[in-house]
C-alpha positions as CSV (number, residue, x, y, z in Angstrom):
1,X,-9.7,53.8,-7.3
2,X,-6.4,55.7,-9.1
3,X,-6.3,59.6,-9.6
4,X,-7.4,59.4,-13.3
5,X,-10.4,57.7,-12.3
6,X,-10.9,60.1,-9.5
7,X,-10.9,62.9,-12.1
8,X,-13.3,61.5,-14.4
9,X,-15.9,60.8,-11.5
10,X,-15.4,64.5,-10.5
11,X,-15.8,65.7,-14.0
12,X,-19.2,63.6,-14.5
13,X,-20.4,64.8,-10.9
14,X,-19.6,68.5,-12.0
15,X,-21.7,67.8,-15.5
16,X,-24.8,66.1,-13.5
17,X,-24.9,68.9,-10.8
18,X,-24.9,71.5,-13.8
19,X,-27.9,69.8,-15.3
20,X,-29.7,69.1,-11.9
21,X,-29.6,72.8,-11.2
22,X,-30.0,74.5,-14.6
23,X,-33.2,76.3,-14.3
24,X,-33.3,76.6,-10.6
25,X,-31.4,79.1,-9.7
26,X,-31.5,83.1,-10.1
27,X,-35.1,83.6,-10.2
28,X,-37.7,84.9,-7.6
29,X,-38.4,82.0,-5.2
30,X,-35.8,79.8,-6.4
31,X,-33.4,77.5,-4.6
32,X,-31.0,79.0,-2.1
33,X,-27.2,79.2,-3.3
34,X,-26.4,76.1,-0.8
35,X,-28.8,73.8,-3.0
36,X,-26.0,73.6,-5.8
37,X,-23.5,72.3,-3.1
38,X,-26.0,69.8,-1.7
39,X,-26.6,68.2,-5.3
40,X,-23.1,67.8,-5.8
41,X,-22.0,66.2,-2.7
42,X,-24.9,63.7,-3.1
43,X,-24.0,63.0,-7.1
44,X,-20.6,62.8,-6.3
45,X,-21.0,60.4,-3.5
46,X,-23.3,58.4,-5.6
47,X,-21.0,58.0,-8.4
48,X,-18.2,57.1,-6.0
49,X,-19.8,54.3,-4.8
50,X,-20.6,53.1,-8.0
51,X,-17.0,53.3,-9.3
52,X,-16.0,51.2,-6.5
53,X,-18.7,48.8,-6.9
54,X,-17.5,48.0,-10.7
55,X,-14.9,45.3,-11.2
56,X,-11.6,46.0,-12.1
57,X,-10.9,46.8,-16.0
58,X,-7.9,44.6,-16.1
59,X,-10.0,41.5,-14.4
60,X,-10.6,38.6,-16.9
61,X,-14.2,37.2,-18.1
62,X,-15.2,34.4,-16.0
63,X,-15.4,32.2,-18.9
């Protein structure tokens, strides 16, 4: 993957992580701070795997 693609994947992981943890932090009995890191790492890993599995943009159609 190119650096540009990596950056887009990183940005999307940040967006998804923020959405996933919004409302779960800060109140009594909420998740520990490490929860955010765990969610981010798993989200980023899943997005990287998906991006690597996608075909190249420059590839021609098979017909």
